All heavy atoms as an XYZ file, in Angstrom:
921
protein
N     110.289     70.878    135.313
C     109.631     72.066    134.819
C     108.150     71.997    135.110
O     107.507     70.987    134.858
C     109.871     72.192    133.310
C     109.190     73.373    132.677
S     109.693     73.569    130.975
C     108.120     73.518    130.188
N     107.589     73.034    135.615
C     106.168     73.100    135.935
C     105.426     73.806    134.795
O     105.836     74.886    134.344
C     105.961     73.872    137.235
O     104.601     74.072    137.461
N     104.364     73.216    134.323
C     103.550     73.788    133.258
C     102.234     74.215    133.865
O     101.490     73.400    134.393
C     103.318     72.780    132.105
C     102.462     73.421    131.040
C     104.634     72.318    131.521
N     101.923     75.491    133.783
C     100.688     76.005    134.367
C      99.530     75.850    133.380
O      99.721     75.749    132.173
C     100.872     77.485    134.729
C     101.897     77.732    135.792
C     102.026     79.161    136.123
C     103.067     79.362    137.201
N     103.313     80.732    137.498
N      98.314     75.859    133.888
C      97.113     75.702    133.095
C      96.784     76.948    132.266
O      95.935     76.908    131.415
C      95.937     75.352    134.011
C      94.690     74.948    133.230
O      94.802     74.355    132.175
N      93.558     75.281    133.755
N      97.484     78.036    132.510
C      97.108     79.280    131.880
C      97.833     79.571    130.555
O      97.628     80.579    129.955
C      97.390     80.463    132.818
O      98.775     80.435    133.174
C      96.538     80.361    134.077
N      98.697     78.639    130.121
C      99.414     78.890    128.883
C      98.467     78.896    127.674
O      97.461     78.212    127.653
C     100.555     77.892    128.696
C     100.152     76.446    128.618
C      99.704     75.877    127.431
C     100.154     75.655    129.752
C      99.334     74.556    127.369
C      99.802     74.316    129.701
C      99.371     73.777    128.512
N      98.837     79.701    126.692
C      98.032     79.849    125.496
C      98.467     78.849    124.442
O      99.659     78.644    124.235
C      98.171     81.284    124.946
C      97.381     81.634    123.704
C      95.876     81.626    124.006
C      97.809     82.982    123.159
N      97.523     78.239    123.782
C      97.787     77.361    122.659
C      97.375     78.113    121.387
O      96.333     78.748    121.334
C      96.978     76.046    122.776
C      97.513     75.247    123.981
C      97.035     75.246    121.492
C      96.740     73.988    124.301
N      98.237     78.050    120.388
C      97.944     78.668    119.092
C      97.556     77.555    118.103
O      98.251     76.557    118.000
C      99.183     79.387    118.544
O      99.533     80.469    119.373
N      96.443     77.755    117.429
C      96.008     76.863    116.352
C      96.375     77.591    115.075
O      95.994     78.752    114.887
C      94.501     76.578    116.404
C      94.064     75.722    115.248
C      94.137     75.941    117.746
N      97.157     76.959    114.205
C      97.638     77.608    112.997
C      97.070     76.870    111.783
O      97.160     75.656    111.687
C      99.181     77.595    112.950
C      99.712     78.330    114.187
C      99.681     78.233    111.673
C     101.204     78.205    114.379
N      96.513     77.660    110.856
C      95.918     77.115    109.654
C      96.393     77.932    108.452
O      96.277     79.142    108.446
C      94.364     77.134    109.706
O      93.928     76.441    110.882
C      93.766     76.483    108.465
N      96.904     77.225    107.445
C      97.230     77.848    106.164
C      96.019     77.688    105.259
O      95.444     76.598    105.193
C      98.470     77.224    105.543
N      95.637     78.764    104.588
C      94.481     78.682    103.695
C      94.795     79.286    102.338
O      95.651     80.157    102.189
C      93.251     79.436    104.254
O      93.590     80.815    104.422
C      92.791     78.840    105.561
N      94.082     78.809    101.349
C      94.035     79.419    100.022
C      92.779     78.852     99.376
O      92.667     77.650     99.136
C      95.281     79.114     99.176
C      95.239     79.863     97.863
C      95.451     81.180     97.679
C      94.875     79.332     96.597
N      95.276     81.514     96.352
C      94.909     80.375     95.659
C      94.531     78.060     96.165
C      94.616     80.203     94.341
C      94.239     77.887     94.810
C      94.298     78.970     93.915
N      91.835     79.753     99.128
C      90.556     79.379     98.504
C      89.898     78.180     99.226
O      89.531     77.180     98.603
C      90.723     79.113     97.022
C      91.021     80.367     96.248
O      90.852     81.479     96.743
N      91.483     80.219     95.004
N      89.745     78.336    100.525
C      89.175     77.246    101.358
C      87.730     77.534    101.740
O      87.207     76.918    102.658
C      90.050     77.078    102.607
N      87.083     78.458    101.080
C      85.733     78.864    101.452
C      84.716     77.734    101.476
O      83.789     77.746    102.247
N      84.905     76.731    100.644
C      83.936     75.616    100.576
C      84.101     74.639    101.729
O      83.198     73.829    101.964
C      84.063     74.887     99.232
C      83.563     75.706     98.069
C      83.514     74.909     96.793
O      83.604     73.666     96.859
O      83.427     75.530     95.727
N      85.215     74.682    102.446
C      85.425     73.651    103.489
C      85.739     74.226    104.877
O      85.656     73.480    105.848
C      86.561     72.726    103.076
S      88.171     73.510    102.911
N      86.031     75.477    105.005
C      86.536     75.986    106.281
C      85.494     76.160    107.376
O      85.804     76.222    108.550
C      87.323     77.314    106.063
C      88.256     77.574    107.250
C      86.378     78.499    105.802
C      89.330     78.548    106.988
N      84.221     76.200    106.976
C      83.172     76.429    107.992
C      83.075     75.292    109.029
O      82.766     75.535    110.194
C      81.824     76.690    107.312
C      81.933     77.878    106.398
C      80.802     78.878    106.522
O      80.219     79.003    107.602
O      80.535     79.524    105.519
N      83.378     74.064    108.613
C      83.387     72.934    109.572
C      84.480     73.140    110.610
O      84.278     72.883    111.795
C      83.578     71.609    108.869
C      82.318     71.156    108.131
O      81.214     71.632    108.442
O      82.450     70.296    107.219
N      85.651     73.599    110.170
C      86.719     73.897    111.119
C      86.324     75.036    112.065
O      86.546     74.944    113.272
C      88.012     74.250    110.377
C      89.195     74.704    111.260
C      89.555     73.652    112.298
C      90.390     75.053    110.394
N      85.740     76.079    111.516
C      85.272     77.189    112.364
C      84.317     76.707    113.424
O      84.464     77.038    114.594
C      84.638     78.300    111.485
C      85.695     78.940    110.590
C      83.941     79.358    112.369
C      85.121     79.827    109.490
N      83.327     75.927    113.031
C      82.357     75.403    114.003
C      83.043     74.545    115.057
O      82.717     74.637    116.244
C      81.282     74.555    113.277
C      80.336     75.420    112.473
O      80.261     76.650    112.691
O      79.670     74.852    111.559
N      84.018     73.730    114.650
C      84.693     72.892    115.636
C      85.525     73.699    116.592
O      85.661     73.351    117.773
C      85.522     71.804    114.932
O      86.718     72.298    114.377
N      86.091     74.821    116.137
C      86.856     75.714    117.039
C      85.892     76.449    117.997
O      86.205     76.603    119.168
C      87.676     76.703    116.253
C      88.881     76.092    115.517
C      89.495     77.108    114.557
C      89.905     75.553    116.491
N      84.758     76.853    117.483
C      83.775     77.527    118.364
C      83.236     76.577    119.433
O      82.833     77.039    120.492
C      82.593     78.042    117.503
C      82.923     79.225    116.673
C      81.714     79.690    115.861
C      82.031     80.910    115.057
N      80.875     81.404    114.317
N      83.234     75.296    119.192
C      82.701     74.306    120.102
C      83.740     73.700    121.041
O      83.451     72.725    121.737
C      81.985     73.194    119.320
C      80.717     73.705    118.682
O      79.973     74.482    119.278
N      80.451     73.266    117.475
N      84.922     74.277    121.101
C      85.946     73.754    122.007
C      85.529     73.981    123.457
O      85.027     75.046    123.809
C      87.291     74.418    121.749
C      87.947     74.004    120.455
C      88.163     72.496    120.397
O      88.872     71.911    121.203
N      87.545     71.875    119.408
N      85.766     72.977    124.298
C      85.455     73.122    125.717
C      86.488     74.010    126.403
O      86.191     74.669    127.401
C      85.409     71.755    126.424
O      86.674     71.092    126.218
C      84.278     70.897    125.861
N      87.703     74.061    125.873
C      88.772     74.929    126.370
C      88.926     76.079    125.399
O      89.344     75.890    124.259
C      90.063     74.122    126.469
C      91.248     74.895    127.038
O      91.256     76.140    126.943
O      92.166     74.255    127.562
N      88.558     77.253    125.831
C      88.582     78.433    124.939
C      89.879     79.229    125.004
O      90.004     80.276    124.363
C      87.415     79.383    125.310
C      86.063     78.753    125.343
C      85.565     78.433    123.968
C      84.086     77.983    124.084
N      83.604     77.409    122.864
N      90.865     78.734    125.768
C      92.120     79.461    125.916
C      93.066     79.138    124.756
O      94.075     78.431    124.944
C      92.775     79.142    127.256
C      93.960     80.023    127.561
O      94.133     81.076    126.969
N      94.804     79.577    128.487
N      92.715     79.631    123.569
C      93.556     79.438    122.382
C      93.353     80.634    121.459
O      92.377     81.366    121.543
C      93.193     78.128    121.665
C      91.845     78.114    121.009
C      91.662     78.508    119.691
C      90.717     77.700    121.702
C      90.426     78.500    119.074
C      89.462     77.677    121.107
C      89.316     78.063    119.795
N      94.325     80.793    120.595
C      94.176     81.766    119.512
C      94.234     80.985    118.205
O      94.870     79.923    118.129
C      95.309     82.805    119.526
C      96.689     82.232    119.200
C      97.785     83.275    119.100
O      97.507     84.486    119.089
O      98.951     82.850    119.025
N      93.576     81.510    117.168
C      93.586     80.883    115.868
C      94.303     81.841    114.920
O      93.848     82.960    114.699
C      92.168     80.580    115.395
C      92.096     79.801    114.113
C      93.041     78.946    113.599
C      91.018     79.782    113.189
N      92.592     78.395    112.419
C      91.362     78.909    112.140
C      89.786     80.438    113.147
C      90.525     78.649    111.066
C      88.963     80.183    112.069
C      89.312     79.291    111.041
N      95.430     81.405    114.397
C      96.201     82.192    113.449
C      95.964     81.605    112.068
O      96.335     80.422    111.813
C      97.696     82.197    113.803
C      98.475     83.023    112.777
C      97.897     82.745    115.205
N      95.367     82.370    111.184
C      95.116     81.909    109.819
C      96.069     82.659    108.892
O      96.078     83.894    108.841
C      93.663     82.197    109.392
C      93.429     81.723    107.969
C      92.684     81.534    110.351
N      96.875     81.902    108.175
C      97.803     82.486    107.211
C      97.262     82.160    105.826
O      97.357     81.024    105.343
C      99.201     81.880    107.430
O     100.126     82.449    106.529
N      96.701     83.155    105.171
C      96.023     82.992    103.907
C      96.890     83.469    102.763
O      97.562     84.501    102.860
C      94.696     83.798    103.932
C      93.953     83.651    102.638
O      93.296     82.606    102.439
O      94.048     84.554    101.805
N      96.891     82.743    101.673
C      97.701     83.103    100.501
C      96.960     83.940     99.480
O      97.053     83.655     98.289
N      96.264     84.964     99.920
C      95.495     85.853     99.037
C      94.369     85.100     98.293
O      94.291     85.106     97.074
C      96.388     86.573     98.019
C      97.371     87.572     98.574
C      98.230     88.179     97.445
C      96.674     88.683     99.356
N      93.508     84.484     99.071
C      92.363     83.768     98.498
C      91.534     84.665     97.621
O      91.335     85.862     97.909
C      91.494     83.196     99.614
O      92.129     82.127    100.274
N      90.982     84.086     96.544
C      90.103     84.835     95.660
C      88.659     84.377     95.737
O      87.801     84.880     95.022
C      90.593     84.687     94.192
O      90.627     83.287     93.856
C      91.975     85.294     94.011
N      88.406     83.429     96.644
C      87.013     82.972     96.841
C      86.442     83.640     98.101
O      86.890     84.724     98.486
C      86.954     81.446     96.911
C      87.588     80.881     98.204
O      88.267     81.649     98.911
O      87.416     79.686     98.440
N      85.534     83.002     98.796
C      84.861     83.588     99.960
C      85.648     83.416    101.266
O      85.153     83.844    102.314
C      83.477     82.980    100.097
N      86.802     82.789    101.231
C      87.548     82.478    102.475
C      87.703     83.692    103.379
O      87.337     83.632    104.549
C      88.930     81.897    102.150
O      88.778     80.724    101.326
C      89.690     81.550    103.409
N      88.239     84.786    102.876
C      88.501     85.954    103.711
C      87.202     86.601    104.232
O      87.155     87.093    105.343
C      89.342     86.972    102.964
C      90.790     86.505    102.707
C      91.510     87.456    101.781
C      91.535     86.292    104.006
N      86.176     86.556    103.414
C      84.859     87.093    103.843
C      84.324     86.248    105.005
O      83.824     86.791    105.989
C      83.897     87.105    102.665
C      82.587     87.774    102.985
O      82.503     88.598    103.891
N      81.547     87.427    102.259
N      84.410     84.942    104.890
C      83.928     84.046    105.950
C      84.721     84.304    107.230
O      84.164     84.437    108.306
C      84.065     82.577    105.502
C      83.085     82.278    104.371
C      83.854     81.631    106.673
C      83.344     80.958    103.646
N      86.046     84.389    107.119
C      86.899     84.608    108.278
C      86.644     85.974    108.925
O      86.691     86.105    110.138
C      88.378     84.474    107.882
C      88.824     83.084    107.479
C      90.244     83.145    106.907
C      88.735     82.104    108.640
N      86.375     86.977    108.127
C      86.199     88.324    108.647
C      84.928     88.474    109.495
O      84.806     89.402    110.292
C      86.208     89.357    107.533
O      85.016     89.241    106.747
N      83.994     87.544    109.346
C      82.745     87.593    110.131
C      82.873     86.961    111.494
O      81.946     87.029    112.311
C      81.629     86.939    109.344
C      81.272     87.662    108.057
C      79.982     87.137    107.459
N      80.011     85.672    107.283
C      80.055     85.054    106.120
N      80.069     85.746    104.984
N      80.060     83.751    106.059
N      83.990     86.330    111.776
C      84.174     85.650    113.063
C      84.419     86.663    114.145
O      85.356     87.460    114.061
C      85.321     84.629    113.000
C      85.023     83.545    111.985
C      85.623     84.044    114.368
C      86.181     82.620    111.703
N      83.595     86.648    115.191
C      83.796     87.569    116.307
C      83.755     86.888    117.666
O      83.766     87.532    118.696
C      82.775     88.703    116.249
C      81.349     88.197    116.284
O      81.095     87.040    116.630
N      80.407     89.058    115.962
N      83.694     85.563    117.650
C      83.616     84.838    118.932
C      84.761     83.834    119.118
O      84.681     82.931    119.941
C      82.274     84.153    119.096
C      81.879     83.310    117.889
O      82.585     83.338    116.871
O      80.861     82.622    117.984
N      85.824     84.022    118.337
C      87.057     83.247    118.472
C      88.193     84.278    118.467
O      88.152     85.257    117.718
C      87.258     82.265    117.317
C      86.155     81.209    117.269
C      88.623     81.570    117.432
C      86.280     80.278    116.082
N      89.203     84.064    119.270
C      90.417     84.877    119.254
C      91.174     84.527    117.974
O      91.887     83.522    117.902
C      91.248     84.586    120.508
C      92.549     85.389    120.524
O      92.776     86.289    119.727
N      93.391     85.037    121.481
N      90.997     85.331    116.926
C      91.538     85.014    115.596
C      92.443     86.122    115.108
O      92.170     87.316    115.322
C      90.397     84.758    114.587
C      90.948     84.292    113.238
C      89.485     85.964    114.436
C      89.881     83.825    112.271
N      93.506     85.739    114.439
C      94.412     86.655    113.762
C      94.514     86.171    112.322
O      94.847     85.027    112.055
C      95.785     86.599    114.426
C      96.801     87.542    113.814
C      98.188     87.368    114.426
C      98.172     87.722    115.883
N      99.507     87.623    116.527
N      94.192     87.065    111.377
C      94.205     86.707    109.955
C      95.326     87.449    109.269
O      95.413     88.679    109.365
C      92.870     87.074    109.278
C      91.706     86.364    110.008
C      92.898     86.690    107.795
C      90.343     86.913    109.647
N      96.187     86.710    108.590
C      97.257     87.293    107.780
C      96.987     86.860    106.354
O      96.850     85.672    106.076
C      98.635     86.722    108.222
C      98.861     86.930    109.711
C      99.743     87.337    107.384
C      99.922     86.031    110.286
N      96.896     87.811    105.455
C      96.634     87.454    104.039
C      97.646     88.141    103.167
O      97.618     89.387    103.057
C      95.187     87.815    103.636
O      94.950     87.356    102.323
N      98.519     87.361    102.598
C      99.500     87.902    101.677
C     100.018     86.771    100.799
O      99.859     85.618    101.106
C     100.638     88.601    102.420
C     101.447     87.689    103.316
C     102.433     88.480    104.165
O     102.032     89.285    104.984
N     103.705     88.212    103.963
N     100.634     87.146     99.707
C     101.190     86.162     98.774
C     102.180     85.308     99.519
O     102.962     85.787    100.321
C     101.839     86.884     97.610
C     102.388     85.971     96.534
C     102.911     86.785     95.358
C     103.612     85.942     94.329
N     103.018     84.720     93.911
N     102.132     84.013     99.224
C     103.095     83.101     99.809
C     103.634     82.165     98.700
O     103.229     82.235     97.557
C     102.516     82.317    100.976
C     101.309     81.488    100.607
O     101.348     80.756     99.612
O     100.302     81.566    101.331
N     104.551     81.303     99.096
C     105.155     80.380     98.169
C     104.740     78.950     98.453
O     105.509     78.019     98.255
C     106.702     80.520     98.234
C     107.154     81.882     97.846
C     107.546     82.795     98.823
C     107.187     82.292     96.520
C     107.955     84.079     98.478
C     107.575     83.557     96.183
C     107.955     84.447     97.151
N     103.539     78.809     98.952
C     102.998     77.485     99.234
C     102.670     77.285    100.717
O     102.881     78.185    101.540
N     102.183     76.115    101.031
C     101.666     75.852    102.377
C     102.721     75.995    103.460
O     102.452     76.517    104.528
C     100.990     74.457    102.427
C     100.249     74.281    103.768
C     102.005     73.336    102.189
C      99.352     73.073    103.824
N     103.956     75.576    103.168
C     104.984     75.657    104.233
C     105.416     77.085    104.497
O     105.702     77.454    105.642
C     106.141     74.744    103.901
C     105.689     73.310    103.823
C     105.603     72.636    102.596
C     105.264     72.635    104.951
C     105.127     71.346    102.506
C     104.790     71.337    104.883
C     104.710     70.701    103.653
O     104.225     69.429    103.614
N     105.440     77.900    103.480
C     105.699     79.321    103.664
C     104.592     79.943    104.500
O     104.856     80.706    105.452
C     105.816     79.991    102.296
C     106.193     81.466    102.376
O     107.050     81.813    103.226
O     105.663     82.273    101.576
N     103.355     79.586    104.176
C     102.217     80.134    104.928
C     102.248     79.645    106.379
O     101.999     80.438    107.291
C     100.911     79.711    104.256
N     102.540     78.382    106.604
C     102.613     77.882    107.993
C     103.752     78.534    108.760
O     103.570     78.887    109.934
C     102.804     76.350    107.984
C     101.568     75.550    107.548
C     101.900     74.070    107.435
C     100.397     75.763    108.496
N     104.879     78.732    108.136
C     105.963     79.422    108.808
C     105.569     80.826    109.197
O     105.912     81.311    110.292
C     107.242     79.451    107.948
C     107.939     78.096    107.927
O     107.844     77.338    108.886
N     108.640     77.811    106.840
N     104.840     81.518    108.339
C     104.368     82.861    108.647
C     103.383     82.796    109.852
O     103.433     83.661    110.713
C     103.642     83.454    107.447
C     103.213     84.904    107.673
C     102.565     85.538    106.448
N     103.443     85.468    105.286
C     103.162     84.804    104.172
N     102.023     84.166    104.038
N     103.996     84.785    103.171
N     102.534     81.800    109.890
C     101.602     81.643    110.995
C     102.334     81.361    112.308
O     101.996     81.908    113.349
N     103.348     80.507    112.248
C     104.137     80.227    113.437
C     104.820     81.491    113.961
O     104.830     81.758    115.159
C     105.173     79.102    113.152
C     104.437     77.775    112.929
C     106.191     78.972    114.294
C     105.307     76.680    112.342
N     105.356     82.279    113.074
C     106.013     83.530    113.464
C     105.018     84.496    114.115
O     105.387     85.281    114.990
C     106.681     84.193    112.275
C     107.921     83.459    111.810
C     108.491     84.051    110.523
O     108.017     85.127    110.060
O     109.412     83.437    109.964
N     103.770     84.466    113.670
C     102.748     85.420    114.152
C     102.045     84.963    115.420
O     101.379     85.754    116.081
C     101.702     85.681    113.064
N     102.181     83.692    115.765
C     101.446     83.204    116.934
C     102.074     83.686    118.232
O     103.273     83.957    118.283
C     101.307     81.676    116.900
S     102.747     80.736    117.301
N     101.249     83.781    119.265
C     101.742     84.236    120.579
C     101.616     83.131    121.622
O     101.964     83.371    122.780
C     100.971     85.477    121.050
O      99.594     85.161    121.125
C     101.184     86.655    120.116
N     101.149     81.969    121.247
C     101.003     80.873    122.188
C     102.350     80.247    122.551
O     103.330     80.360    121.817
N     102.369     79.600    123.664
C     103.565     78.893    124.113
C     103.686     77.561    123.393
O     104.767     76.976    123.325
C     103.534     78.660    125.636
C     103.736     79.924    126.444
C     102.504     80.816    126.496
O     101.375     80.404    126.256
N     102.725     82.090    126.814
N     102.585     77.046    122.882
C     102.516     75.794    122.135
C     101.623     76.025    120.938
O     100.734     76.881    120.939
C     101.946     74.662    122.978
C     102.748     74.412    124.235
C     102.470     75.089    125.420
C     103.794     73.520    124.207
C     103.221     74.867    126.564
C     104.556     73.289    125.337
C     104.267     73.972    126.514
O     105.016     73.756    127.626
N     101.855     75.255    119.847
C     100.982     75.415    118.697
C     100.571     74.087    118.108
O     101.228     73.070    118.306
C     101.604     76.337    117.630
C     102.803     75.791    116.905
C     102.653     74.974    115.788
C     104.090     76.098    117.308
C     103.772     74.496    115.114
C     105.204     75.626    116.655
C     105.027     74.832    115.554
O     106.142     74.350    114.893
N      99.435     74.141    117.434
C      98.831     72.979    116.770
C      98.517     73.398    115.343
O      97.854     74.417    115.134
C      97.546     72.614    117.520
C      96.634     71.565    116.899
C      97.319     70.202    116.872
C      95.337     71.487    117.708
N      99.020     72.639    114.352
C      98.746     72.936    112.946
C      97.505     72.140    112.542
O      97.432     70.933    112.747
C      99.923     72.572    112.049
C      99.591     72.763    110.585
C     101.158     73.417    112.446
N      96.501     72.848    111.998
C      95.249     72.223    111.583
C      94.931     72.654    110.164
O      95.027     73.845    109.832
C      94.091     72.645    112.550
C      92.803     72.034    112.125
C      94.436     72.264    113.960
N      94.558     71.732    109.307
C      94.191     72.036    107.936
C      92.848     72.710    107.837
O      91.980     72.545    108.719
N      92.653     73.478    106.803
C      91.383     74.200    106.611
C      90.221     73.261    106.438
O      89.074     73.635    106.696
C      91.501     75.151    105.377
N      90.475     72.045    106.005
C      89.400     71.085    105.803
C      89.303     70.076    106.943
O      88.625     69.061    106.850
C      89.575     70.334    104.476
C      90.894     69.606    104.363
O      91.770     69.807    105.228
O      91.017     68.792    103.429
N      89.976     70.352    108.051
C      89.915     69.494    109.255
C      88.801     69.943    110.176
O      88.305     71.063    110.097
C      91.233     69.536    110.032
C      92.390     68.848    109.291
O      92.121     68.048    108.401
O      93.549     69.140    109.602
N      88.434     69.031    111.098
C      87.534     69.350    112.212
C      88.156     68.791    113.452
O      88.734     67.698    113.441
C      86.145     68.696    112.004
C      85.369     69.267    110.875
C      83.927     68.766    110.885
C      83.824     67.278    110.659
N      82.436     66.827    110.449
N      88.031     69.529    114.539
C      88.552     69.079    115.837
C      87.409     68.563    116.700
O      86.304     69.134    116.662
C      89.262     70.227    116.559
C      90.480     70.824    115.864
C      91.029     71.994    116.679
C      91.551     69.762    115.675
N      87.692     67.566    117.495
C      86.687     67.136    118.489
C      86.558     68.239    119.517
O      87.474     69.046    119.715
C      87.116     65.835    119.146
O      88.235     66.056    119.982
N      85.432     68.340    120.214
C      85.209     69.424    121.183
C      86.277     69.484    122.280
O      86.503     70.546    122.866
C      83.832     69.115    121.756
C      83.165     68.308    120.709
C      84.237     67.503    120.054
N      86.946     68.386    122.567
C      87.941     68.337    123.649
C      89.370     68.406    123.114
O      90.304     68.183    123.885
C      87.758     67.074    124.487
C      86.494     67.095    125.265
O      86.028     68.129    125.720
N      85.872     65.928    125.420
N      89.575     68.705    121.863
C      90.930     68.670    121.271
C      91.895     69.596    121.974
O      93.013     69.189    122.349
C      90.868     69.006    119.787
N      91.527     70.829    122.189
C      92.413     71.789    122.877
C      92.636     71.361    124.319
O      93.760     71.390    124.829
C      91.871     73.246    122.807
C      91.699     73.685    121.336
C      92.735     74.207    123.591
C      92.982     73.806    120.559
N      91.574     70.959    124.980
C      91.670     70.498    126.365
C      92.586     69.273    126.488
O      93.401     69.203    127.378
C      90.253     70.174    126.900
O      90.326     69.638    128.182
N      92.418     68.333    125.570
C      93.256     67.129    125.597
C      94.719     67.454    125.312
O      95.617     66.884    125.960
C      92.744     66.095    124.569
C      91.420     65.467    124.966
O      91.018     65.598    126.141
O      90.800     64.860    124.093
N      94.968     68.378    124.393
C      96.346     68.819    124.134
C      96.943     69.463    125.370
O      98.087     69.178    125.756
C      96.402     69.761    122.928
C      97.762     70.351    122.605
C      98.766     69.251    122.284
C      97.657     71.318    121.457
N      96.172     70.322    126.002
C      96.645     70.996    127.205
C      97.006     69.960    128.299
O      98.060     70.058    128.940
C      95.618     71.982    127.735
C      96.089     72.818    128.938
C      95.069     73.822    129.377
N      94.546     74.649    128.304
C      95.184     75.681    127.743
N      96.355     76.022    128.175
N      94.624     76.347    126.759
N      96.155     68.976    128.492
C      96.413     67.936    129.514
C      97.671     67.159    129.157
O      98.486     66.834    130.051
C      95.220     67.004    129.609
C      94.024     67.602    130.322
C      92.855     66.656    130.280
C      91.604     67.336    130.728
N      90.405     66.520    130.520
N      97.865     66.812    127.883
C      99.044     66.084    127.462
C     100.309     66.886    127.712
O     101.324     66.357    128.196
C      98.962     65.700    125.987
N     100.262     68.183    127.426
C     101.409     69.062    127.707
C     101.713     69.101    129.205
O     102.872     69.037    129.619
C     101.144     70.479    127.151
C     101.101     70.441    125.611
C     102.199     71.467    127.646
C     100.531     71.696    124.961
N     100.676     69.195    130.006
C     100.860     69.241    131.447
C     101.402     67.912    131.985
O     102.201     67.889    132.907
C      99.539     69.600    132.144
C      99.132     71.026    131.899
C      97.712     71.313    132.380
O      96.818     70.497    132.210
N      97.545     72.477    132.969
N     100.953     66.801    131.427
C     101.381     65.489    131.901
C     102.781     65.109    131.435
O     103.424     64.282    132.084
C     100.398     64.437    131.449
C      99.082     64.488    132.175
O      98.982     65.026    133.269
N      98.018     63.978    131.540
N     103.231     65.703    130.375
C     104.568     65.391    129.821
C     105.338     66.682    129.533
O     105.676     66.971    128.386
C     104.431     64.563    128.545
C     103.680     63.275    128.787
C     102.326     63.168    128.470
C     104.314     62.172    129.362
C     101.638     61.986    128.724
C     103.624     60.989    129.595
C     102.291     60.917    129.277
O     101.626     59.764    129.540
N     105.617     67.475    130.548
C     106.251     68.792    130.332
C     107.648     68.699    129.746
O     108.115     69.676    129.149
C     106.271     69.416    131.731
C     106.216     68.270    132.647
C     105.391     67.221    131.972
N     108.286     67.562    129.841
C     109.634     67.427    129.293
C     109.607     67.058    127.802
O     110.641     67.088    127.127
C     110.433     66.347    130.063
C     109.928     64.930    129.873
C     108.605     64.571    130.584
O     108.152     65.317    131.457
O     108.029     63.535    130.257
N     108.435     66.735    127.260
C     108.325     66.334    125.868
C     108.586     67.520    124.937
O     108.135     68.643    125.194
C     106.950     65.746    125.597
N     109.273     67.274    123.865
C     109.492     68.300    122.844
C     108.387     68.306    121.802
O     108.225     69.298    121.097
C     110.845     68.055    122.119
C     112.029     68.235    123.039
O     111.967     69.109    123.915
O     113.041     67.527    122.853
N     107.669     67.220    121.668
C     106.658     67.093    120.644
C     105.533     66.228    121.169
O     105.779     65.140    121.733
C     107.291     66.444    119.404
C     106.390     66.320    118.220
C     106.138     67.426    117.425
C     105.780     65.121    117.912
C     105.280     67.310    116.317
C     104.946     65.016    116.836
C     104.712     66.114    116.042
N     104.272     66.698    121.008
C     103.111     65.890    121.435
C     102.191     65.728    120.242
O     101.910     66.665    119.559
C     102.387     66.561    122.638
C     103.319     66.538    123.824
C     101.076     65.878    122.915
C     102.751     67.116    125.085
């Protein structure tokens, strides 16, 4: 199987009241060397500044879903259903990615196209 460099990677994050920690993740996504990704945020109706912070993002391909959920796995499943990438990466709201994280994931997928999980 041949894996082309043009495939989209989806970054999926479940959030709920993550306003105090999500800005580091946002900055790390903005600083990716490989910009060919979408960020799908599945929010569980946050009551803090989370949605306000996310709504101001205009330099990342972002999709925000905010509705009641039954916990993190319900939110992640909703994010997976909404993503359009051929591959996805689950990242916590309080995580930070190195600038080459998306690029390194893409290279690993290309180097091991038969792998089911990287």
